[in-house]
Backbone as CSV, one residue per row, in Angstrom:
resi,resn,N_x,N_y,N_z,CA_x,CA_y,CA_z,C_x,C_y,C_z
1,MET,-77.382,66.975,-100.071,-76.314,67.109,-99.184,-76.128,68.479,-98.952
2,SER,-75.550,68.822,-97.785,-75.310,70.282,-97.467,-74.021,70.824,-97.947
3,GLY,-73.327,70.234,-98.856,-72.099,70.710,-99.361,-70.884,70.168,-98.586
4,ALA,-71.184,69.421,-97.422,-70.024,68.806,-96.711,-69.583,67.598,-97.418
5,GLU,-68.283,67.453,-97.644,-67.735,66.377,-98.242,-67.545,65.186,-97.325
6,VAL,-68.018,64.060,-97.691,-67.944,62.832,-96.831,-66.570,62.193,-97.256
7,VAL,-65.666,62.001,-96.341,-64.526,61.292,-96.465,-64.544,59.905,-95.980
8,THR,-64.263,59.001,-96.893,-64.215,57.548,-96.567,-62.912,57.006,-96.806
9,SER,-62.472,56.108,-95.988,-61.195,55.542,-96.157,-61.342,54.112,-96.569
10,SER,-60.567,53.667,-97.679,-60.720,52.306,-98.030,-59.863,51.377,-97.104
11,VAL,-60.471,50.376,-96.695,-59.831,49.463,-95.751,-58.870,48.532,-96.576
12,VAL,-57.553,48.557,-96.239,-56.597,47.653,-96.914,-56.574,46.361,-96.348
13,GLN,-56.498,46.186,-94.909,-56.502,44.957,-94.293,-57.228,45.026,-92.970
14,VAL,-57.960,43.895,-92.748,-58.719,43.772,-91.458,-58.229,42.599,-90.704
15,PHE,-58.083,42.779,-89.400,-57.551,41.674,-88.427,-58.628,41.692,-87.272
16,ARG,-58.795,40.353,-86.769,-59.700,40.109,-85.712,-58.919,39.414,-84.649
17,PRO,-59.451,39.497,-83.320,-58.593,38.520,-82.339,-58.785,37.079,-82.715
18,ALA,-57.667,36.289,-82.466,-57.816,34.923,-82.724,-58.611,34.241,-81.654
19,ARG,-59.272,33.153,-82.002,-60.050,32.510,-80.897,-59.166,31.863,-79.787
20,ARG,-57.995,31.402,-80.151,-57.112,30.760,-79.168,-56.586,31.847,-78.186
21,ALA,-56.751,33.067,-78.572,-56.223,34.098,-77.606,-57.112,34.199,-76.341
22,PHE,-58.355,33.628,-76.424,-59.188,33.709,-75.321,-59.173,32.454,-74.397
23,PHE,-58.103,31.655,-74.537,-58.031,30.417,-73.765,-58.167,30.506,-72.343
24,VAL,-57.551,31.576,-71.836,-57.613,31.839,-70.346,-58.994,32.141,-69.881
25,TYR,-59.720,32.847,-70.784,-61.042,33.188,-70.458,-61.986,31.950,-70.599
26,TYR,-61.760,31.042,-71.453,-62.394,29.778,-71.609,-62.278,28.939,-70.319
27,VAL,-61.033,29.002,-69.822,-60.838,28.242,-68.547,-61.607,28.938,-67.280
28,ALA,-61.607,30.234,-67.369,-62.343,31.066,-66.313,-63.800,30.723,-66.437
29,LEU,-64.331,30.606,-67.658,-65.741,30.270,-67.919,-66.055,28.922,-67.313
30,ALA,-65.329,27.969,-67.618,-65.454,26.575,-67.188,-65.399,26.577,-65.607
31,LEU,-64.558,27.378,-64.954,-64.467,27.408,-63.435,-65.706,28.005,-62.902
32,CYS,-66.125,29.111,-63.540,-67.323,29.789,-62.976,-68.541,28.968,-63.083
33,PHE,-68.748,28.380,-64.329,-69.975,27.619,-64.495,-70.017,26.299,-63.768
34,PHE,-68.865,25.598,-63.801,-68.897,24.178,-63.310,-68.226,24.056,-61.910
35,GLY,-67.416,24.965,-61.597,-66.761,24.787,-60.286,-67.577,24.788,-59.142
36,PRO,-68.505,25.786,-58.774,-69.301,25.729,-57.672,-70.308,24.500,-57.642
37,ALA,-70.640,23.964,-58.693,-71.542,22.698,-58.737,-70.681,21.428,-58.486
38,ILE,-69.372,21.377,-59.009,-68.635,20.295,-58.721,-68.153,20.217,-57.321
39,ASN,-67.762,21.350,-56.717,-67.225,21.445,-55.384,-67.897,22.550,-54.581
40,PRO,-69.045,22.038,-54.037,-69.841,23.060,-53.144,-69.124,23.656,-51.987
41,GLU,-68.055,23.013,-51.474,-67.263,23.477,-50.280,-66.381,24.733,-50.672
42,VAL,-66.383,25.130,-51.853,-65.611,26.289,-52.259,-66.298,27.602,-51.726
43,GLY,-67.456,27.546,-51.380,-68.068,28.582,-50.640,-68.768,29.630,-51.564
44,VAL,-68.838,29.377,-52.879,-69.451,30.130,-53.932,-70.771,29.526,-54.251
45,PRO,-71.955,30.132,-54.131,-73.154,29.457,-54.560,-73.129,29.238,-56.094
46,VAL,-73.887,28.326,-56.500,-74.034,27.969,-57.937,-74.499,29.161,-58.659
47,TRP,-75.563,29.865,-58.155,-76.171,30.992,-58.949,-75.064,32.070,-59.118
48,LEU,-74.217,32.266,-58.144,-73.199,33.384,-58.242,-72.153,32.928,-59.192
49,GLY,-71.815,31.748,-59.303,-70.884,31.215,-60.343,-71.414,31.355,-61.700
50,ILE,-72.772,31.149,-61.971,-73.368,31.317,-63.148,-73.277,32.812,-63.595
51,CYS,-73.710,33.694,-62.601,-73.675,35.094,-62.913,-72.285,35.664,-63.286
52,ILE,-71.289,35.232,-62.553,-69.950,35.556,-62.834,-69.544,35.125,-64.163
53,GLY,-69.870,33.834,-64.518,-69.610,33.241,-65.863,-70.172,34.004,-66.970
54,LEU,-71.500,34.494,-66.819,-72.088,35.312,-67.748,-71.395,36.558,-67.913
55,VAL,-70.915,37.244,-66.963,-70.197,38.487,-67.037,-68.948,38.212,-67.887
56,VAL,-68.240,37.159,-67.532,-67.021,36.803,-68.316,-67.359,36.508,-69.764
57,ALA,-68.352,35.835,-69.996,-68.856,35.524,-71.373,-69.145,36.796,-72.124
58,ALA,-69.824,37.779,-71.509,-70.013,39.040,-72.116,-68.800,39.829,-72.433
59,ALA,-67.757,39.773,-71.475,-66.480,40.383,-71.783,-65.840,39.743,-73.026
60,VAL,-65.767,38.504,-73.109,-65.268,37.769,-74.205,-66.023,38.238,-75.576
61,GLY,-67.294,38.198,-75.472,-68.101,38.747,-76.646,-67.640,40.131,-76.993
62,TYR,-67.500,40.926,-76.087,-67.234,42.408,-76.292,-65.736,42.471,-77.009
63,MET,-64.809,41.691,-76.446,-63.544,41.633,-76.936,-63.360,40.991,-78.421
64,TRP,-64.261,40.105,-78.585,-64.342,39.365,-79.874,-64.863,40.323,-80.864
65,SER,-65.721,41.265,-80.431,-66.345,42.219,-81.453,-65.491,43.232,-81.975
66,GLN,-64.211,43.307,-81.557,-63.268,44.368,-82.052,-62.681,43.973,-83.344
67,GLU,-62.460,44.952,-84.177,-61.859,44.750,-85.397,-60.784,45.743,-85.601
68,TYR,-59.609,45.228,-86.129,-58.463,46.150,-86.327,-58.156,46.331,-87.812
69,GLN,-58.041,47.527,-88.278,-57.962,47.870,-89.674,-56.615,48.655,-89.937
70,ILE,-56.050,48.260,-91.135,-54.995,49.194,-91.730,-55.589,49.771,-92.915
71,THR,-55.849,51.127,-92.828,-56.494,51.713,-94.003,-55.574,52.740,-94.802
72,ASP,-56.031,53.382,-95.775,-55.239,54.410,-96.457,-54.962,55.610,-95.665
73,ARG,-55.805,55.774,-94.664,-55.562,57.006,-93.753,-54.756,56.739,-92.538
74,GLY,-54.755,55.491,-92.073,-54.022,55.181,-90.855,-54.386,53.708,-90.358
75,VAL,-54.310,53.629,-89.002,-54.741,52.353,-88.388,-55.901,52.670,-87.499
76,ALA,-56.797,51.716,-87.444,-58.049,52.007,-86.678,-58.564,50.804,-85.979
77,LYS,-59.305,51.051,-84.968,-59.930,49.912,-84.059,-61.311,50.229,-84.099
78,THR,-62.222,49.333,-84.360,-63.680,49.522,-84.324,-64.280,48.411,-83.425
79,TRP,-65.413,48.863,-82.849,-66.230,47.859,-82.075,-67.669,47.714,-82.682
80,ARG,-68.061,46.511,-82.974,-69.286,46.272,-83.623,-70.424,46.456,-82.698
81,TRP,-70.245,46.213,-81.372,-71.338,46.435,-80.374,-71.737,47.831,-80.153
82,THR,-70.715,48.675,-80.017,-71.011,50.087,-79.650,-70.893,50.996,-80.804
83,LYS,-70.440,50.432,-82.038,-70.216,51.264,-83.185,-69.126,52.235,-83.020
84,GLY,-68.319,52.193,-82.043,-67.204,53.048,-81.797,-66.105,52.809,-82.758
85,ARG,-65.214,53.921,-82.836,-64.091,53.777,-83.756,-62.975,54.665,-83.103
86,GLN,-61.754,54.152,-83.204,-60.620,54.810,-82.719,-59.623,54.741,-83.905
87,GLU,-58.930,55.962,-84.339,-58.104,55.955,-85.461,-56.922,56.775,-85.109
88,ILE,-55.750,56.373,-85.627,-54.533,57.101,-85.587,-54.021,57.302,-87.022
89,PRO,-53.954,58.448,-87.506,-53.559,58.704,-88.925,-52.007,58.388,-89.116
90,TRP,-51.615,58.122,-90.349,-50.241,57.723,-90.642,-49.370,58.838,-90.224
91,GLU,-49.664,60.065,-90.410,-48.673,61.153,-90.024,-48.530,61.324,-88.515
92,ASN,-49.441,60.755,-87.619,-49.286,60.884,-86.289,-48.941,59.533,-85.642
93,LEU,-48.684,58.567,-86.410,-48.260,57.200,-85.907,-46.940,57.195,-85.353
94,GLY,-46.809,56.732,-84.098,-45.525,56.678,-83.394,-44.993,55.344,-83.309
95,GLU,-44.750,54.800,-82.091,-44.246,53.491,-81.819,-45.293,52.440,-81.985
96,VAL,-44.903,51.341,-82.535,-45.670,50.129,-82.696,-44.808,48.989,-81.965
97,GLN,-45.503,48.421,-80.895,-44.721,47.505,-80.083,-45.585,46.180,-79.985
98,VAL,-44.871,45.094,-80.131,-45.417,43.683,-79.909,-45.373,43.415,-78.449
99,LEU,-46.496,42.968,-77.843,-46.424,42.455,-76.453,-46.954,41.065,-76.361
100,ARG,-46.110,40.149,-75.653,-46.478,38.825,-75.521,-46.075,38.314,-74.186
101,GLY,-46.953,37.600,-73.577,-46.616,36.995,-72.260,-46.344,35.473,-72.481
102,LEU,-46.063,34.735,-71.562,-45.693,33.328,-71.602,-46.817,32.478,-72.302
103,VAL,-48.112,32.722,-71.738,-49.229,31.978,-72.237,-49.519,32.387,-73.616
104,GLN,-49.408,33.622,-73.971,-49.653,34.077,-75.368,-48.514,33.418,-76.382
105,SER,-47.284,33.391,-75.833,-46.223,32.834,-76.652,-46.590,31.256,-76.962
106,LEU,-47.020,30.597,-75.871,-47.373,29.187,-76.054,-48.601,29.048,-77.005
107,LEU,-49.560,29.977,-76.946,-50.756,29.945,-77.907,-50.501,30.550,-79.187
108,ARG,-49.256,31.066,-79.438,-48.926,31.697,-80.682,-49.867,32.815,-81.121
109,VAL,-50.029,33.730,-80.045,-50.856,34.906,-80.282,-50.021,36.133,-79.538
110,GLY,-50.490,37.272,-79.764,-49.853,38.385,-79.176,-50.683,39.608,-79.359
111,ASN,-50.221,40.788,-78.703,-50.938,42.071,-78.776,-50.041,43.159,-79.474
112,LEU,-50.643,44.095,-79.930,-49.961,45.308,-80.375,-50.283,46.521,-79.666
113,ARG,-49.288,47.313,-79.167,-49.513,48.552,-78.581,-49.079,49.688,-79.567
114,ILE,-50.004,50.439,-80.042,-49.709,51.428,-81.085,-49.892,52.856,-80.465
115,LYS,-48.796,53.558,-80.521,-48.822,54.911,-79.870,-48.844,56.025,-80.822
116,ALA,-49.497,57.100,-80.572,-49.459,58.237,-81.436,-48.075,59.018,-81.218
117,ARG,-47.686,59.740,-82.117,-46.442,60.415,-82.101,-46.522,61.419,-80.956
118,THR,-47.658,62.135,-80.795,-47.723,63.178,-79.795,-47.837,62.562,-78.416
119,GLY,-48.011,61.299,-78.367,-47.994,60.591,-77.003,-49.277,60.700,-76.226
120,ASP,-50.309,61.450,-76.692,-51.658,61.531,-75.950,-52.531,60.457,-76.258
121,GLU,-52.320,59.722,-77.309,-53.289,58.624,-77.656,-52.572,57.292,-77.904
122,GLU,-53.195,56.274,-77.424,-52.735,54.849,-77.563,-53.785,53.986,-77.967
123,MET,-53.441,52.990,-78.700,-54.424,51.909,-79.262,-53.772,50.587,-78.892
124,PHE,-54.761,49.683,-78.530,-54.290,48.301,-78.107,-55.056,47.325,-78.980
125,TRP,-54.253,46.513,-79.708,-54.860,45.426,-80.450,-54.651,44.188,-79.811
126,PHE,-55.746,43.459,-79.397,-55.658,42.222,-78.561,-55.708,41.041,-79.421
127,GLY,-54.835,39.953,-79.066,-54.992,38.570,-79.552,-54.766,38.409,-80.980
128,LEU,-53.866,39.090,-81.576,-53.582,38.745,-83.112,-52.849,37.457,-83.108
129,ALA,-53.180,36.713,-84.259,-52.534,35.481,-84.538,-51.133,35.584,-84.945
130,ASN,-50.736,36.580,-85.707,-49.397,36.780,-86.135,-48.916,38.270,-85.804
131,PRO,-48.776,38.661,-84.552,-48.520,40.013,-84.333,-47.210,40.646,-84.890
132,LYS,-46.284,39.863,-85.155,-44.993,40.386,-85.711,-45.287,40.703,-87.240
133,GLU,-46.065,39.860,-87.918,-46.346,40.099,-89.264,-47.208,41.338,-89.370
134,VAL,-48.203,41.495,-88.523,-49.059,42.666,-88.546,-48.226,43.961,-88.240
135,GLU,-47.272,43.863,-87.365,-46.327,45.050,-87.092,-45.561,45.325,-88.314
136,ALA,-45.004,44.368,-89.032,-44.310,44.567,-90.321,-45.165,45.235,-91.333
137,LEU,-46.484,44.872,-91.446,-47.342,45.400,-92.389,-47.501,46.919,-92.064
138,ILE,-47.764,47.244,-90.768,-47.926,48.650,-90.332,-46.672,49.444,-90.743
139,GLU,-45.629,48.966,-90.434,-44.297,49.583,-90.713,-44.061,49.858,-92.210
140,GLN,-44.483,48.923,-93.042,-44.409,49.051,-94.513,-45.273,50.148,-94.975
141,ARG,-46.566,50.379,-94.292,-47.406,51.344,-94.786,-47.147,52.687,-94.317
142,ARG,-46.215,52.813,-93.297,-45.928,54.077,-92.660,-45.474,55.117,-93.691
143,ILE,-45.909,56.267,-93.592,-45.471,57.320,-94.603,-44.068,57.787,-94.212
């Protein structure tokens, strides 16, 4: 090693989007894949419906690859596809807000919007199965 100290944070808890959070996307996939074949009068060729369905499927896969972490250093969001990472340390953690729409309330899922104290950074956690419990865990860990 070159004398640089490698700092690693131990992950306390990990959360992933719930499968039921993607219900609207599943409906969109069904419409894209089967809609033009079932009703050709819609004006969308079958090949275009399949292409749009594949794009929606890739978007679902990308969103499913996200992982949300509560660590000793703060809260983090990682992506498995791009190996990206976004982190807000505890000392810079601002407002944590639960966001739920009508469909999300029916599906018992929700989102978290986590803002940095300085206001320049924001993190969005999508499709959590118990967003209020996750918010409570973050508030308990806050310094």
